[in-house]
C-alpha positions in Angstrom: 16.0 12.2 -14.2 16.4 11.6 -10.5 13.9 12.7 -7.9 14.9 12.8 -4.2 12.0 13.1 -1.7 12.9 13.5 2.0 10.5 11.8 4.3 9.5 15.1 5.9 8.3 16.1 2.4 6.2 13.0 1.7 2.6 13.7 0.6 -0.1 12.4 2.9 -3.2 11.0 1.2 -6.3 9.0 2.1 -6.5 5.7 0.2 -9.9 4.8 -1.1 -11.8 2.0 0.9 -9.2 2.2 3.7 -10.5 3.0 7.2 -9.4 6.0 9.2 -6.7 4.0 11.0 -4.6 3.5 7.8 -2.3 6.4 7.3 -0.5 6.7 3.9 2.1 9.0 2.3 3.4 9.1 -1.3 7.2 8.8 -1.3 7.5 8.9 -5.1 4.6 10.3 -7.0 3.7 13.0 -9.5 2.7 15.1 -6.4 6.3 14.8 -5.1 7.9 15.5 -8.5 8.4 12.0 -9.8 8.2 11.3 -13.5 8.3 7.5 -13.1 5.7 5.0 -14.4 4.9 3.8 -10.9 4.2 5.5 -7.6 5.6 4.4 -4.2 3.9 5.0 -0.9 4.2 4.0 2.7 1.2 3.0 4.7 0.9 2.6 8.5 -1.8 0.2 9.6 -2.7 0.8 13.3 -4.0 -2.1 15.3 -7.4 -3.2 13.8 -6.9 -1.2 10.6 -8.1 -2.5 7.3 -8.6 -1.9 3.6 -11.9 -3.3 2.5 -12.3 -6.4 0.3 -12.1 -4.9 -3.2 -10.3 -5.1 -6.5 -8.4 -2.5 -8.4 -7.9 -2.5 -12.2 -4.2 -2.1 -11.8 -1.5 -4.4 -10.4 0.2 -3.6 -7.1 2.9 -4.9 -4.9 3.0 -4.8 -1.1 6.2 -5.1 0.9 5.8 -5.3 4.7 8.6 -3.5 6.5 7.5 -4.0 10.0 4.7 -5.8 11.8 2.4 -8.5 10.4 -0.2 -7.9 7.8 -3.0 -10.2 7.0 -4.0 -10.3 3.3 -7.2 -12.1 2.5 -8.0 -13.2 -1.1 -11.2 -14.9 -2.3 -9.4 -18.3 -2.0 -6.6 -17.8 0.5 -5.5 -15.8 3.6 -1.8 -15.1 4.0 0.2 -13.5 6.8 3.1 -11.2 5.7 6.0 -10.7 8.1 8.8 -8.1 7.7 10.4 -8.2 4.3 7.6 -10.5 2.9 5.9 -9.2 -0.2 2.9 -10.0 -2.4 2.2 -9.1 -6.0 -1.5 -8.6 -6.5 -2.6 -8.8 -10.2 -5.1 -6.5 -11.9 -8.7 -7.0 -10.8 -7.7 -9.4 -8.0 -9.9 -9.0 -5.0 -8.1 -8.6 -1.6 -8.6 -7.3 1.9 -5.6 -6.1 3.9 -5.8 -5.8 7.7 -3.8 -5.6 10.9 -5.0 -8.2 13.3 -2.2 -7.5 15.8 -1.6 -5.0 18.6 1.4 -3.6 16.8 1.7 -1.1 13.9 2.3 -2.5 10.4 4.5 -0.5 8.1 4.2 -1.3 4.4 5.5 -0.1 1.1 3.1 -0.1 -1.9 4.2 0.1 -5.5 1.6 0.7 -8.1 1.4 2.0 -11.7 -0.6 5.1 -12.6 -3.9 4.5 -14.5 -3.6 4.9 -18.2 -4.3 8.4 -19.4 -7.8 8.7 -20.8 
């Protein structure tokens, strides 16, 4: 089954442990009518924005579309430029931040938590 979501109909949400200068919207999600196993969102990191150092029990993939995102792990810091991506495994600790004066645009792909 296909699910077309126009950008004007994307569903805004506040991501946990992200400061107020990170703006996120679900592009494909149960809230937008998707029945897939993963959700897809777009996040805008304004200058100085950050997601706190934390781990999630589920894997995720980041794809930077515009700008430069700094992703810090416990043992490494990487800079992601446009069209760079990073897979972050389950329970892997990371911080994501925008250390530049430009806006970072990033896609996030993540599975839903198992139903309890």
